C-alpha positions as CSV (number, residue, x, y, z in Angstrom):
1,M,-3.7,-0.2,12.4
2,D,-0.6,1.7,11.2
3,K,0.0,2.9,7.6
4,M,2.7,0.3,6.8
5,H,0.4,-2.5,7.9
6,I,-2.4,-1.2,5.7
7,Q,0.0,-0.9,2.7
8,A,1.1,-4.5,3.2
9,Q,-2.4,-5.8,3.4
10,L,-3.5,-3.7,0.4
11,K,-0.7,-5.1,-1.8
12,Q,-1.3,-8.6,-0.6
13,L,-5.0,-8.5,-1.3
14,L,-4.5,-6.9,-4.7
15,S,-2.0,-9.6,-5.6
16,R,-4.6,-12.2,-4.7
17,G,-7.0,-10.7,-7.2
18,Y,-9.2,-8.5,-5.1
19,T,-10.1,-5.1,-6.5
20,I,-9.6,-1.8,-4.7
21,N,-13.3,-1.6,-4.0
22,D,-13.1,-5.1,-2.4
23,V,-10.2,-3.9,-0.2
24,R,-12.1,-0.8,0.9
25,Q,-14.8,-3.1,2.2
26,M,-12.5,-5.7,3.7
27,L,-10.0,-3.6,5.6
28,T,-11.0,-2.0,8.9
29,A,-9.0,1.2,9.1
30,P,-9.9,4.9,9.3
31,K,-11.3,5.9,6.0
32,N,-9.0,8.8,5.5
33,L,-5.9,6.6,6.1
34,L,-7.1,3.9,3.9
35,E,-7.9,6.3,1.1
36,Q,-4.4,7.9,1.5
37,V,-2.8,4.5,1.2
38,I,-4.8,3.6,-1.9
39,A,-4.0,6.9,-3.5
40,E,-0.3,6.4,-2.8
41,Y,-0.4,2.9,-4.2
42,Q,-2.2,4.1,-7.4
43,Q,0.3,6.9,-7.8
44,E,3.2,4.5,-7.4
45,R,1.6,2.0,-9.9
46,N,1.1,4.8,-12.4
47,F,4.7,6.0,-12.0
48,N,6.0,2.5,-12.6
49,Q,3.8,2.0,-15.6
50,Q,5.1,5.2,-17.1
51,N,8.7,4.1,-16.5
52,M,8.0,0.8,-18.1
53,N,6.5,2.5,-21.2
54,I,9.5,4.8,-21.5
55,Q,11.9,1.8,-21.3
56,R,9.9,-0.1,-23.9
57,Q,9.9,2.8,-26.3
58,Q,13.6,3.3,-25.8
59,A,14.2,-0.4,-26.5
60,E,12.0,-0.3,-29.6
61,Y,13.9,2.8,-30.9
62,A,17.2,1.1,-30.3
63,M,16.1,-2.0,-32.1
64,H,14.9,0.2,-35.0
65,L,18.3,1.9,-35.2
66,G,20.1,-1.5,-35.1
67,S,18.0,-3.0,-37.8
68,G,19.2,-0.6,-40.4
69,R,22.8,-1.9,-40.2
């Protein structure tokens, strides 16, 4: 199983409500490759979450500035 296939399966299973621990049990792939894909997924998710938080804070700040007028 190649890395891209594992990434697709991981995202699909997580979107269906499975946990990362469930995915570890379900996917048959070399452990080091599976752990690498999981780590990359978590890193990407954290990056996206940080970006969303920054955008939310910027929007709140802009609304605060606009409310004073």
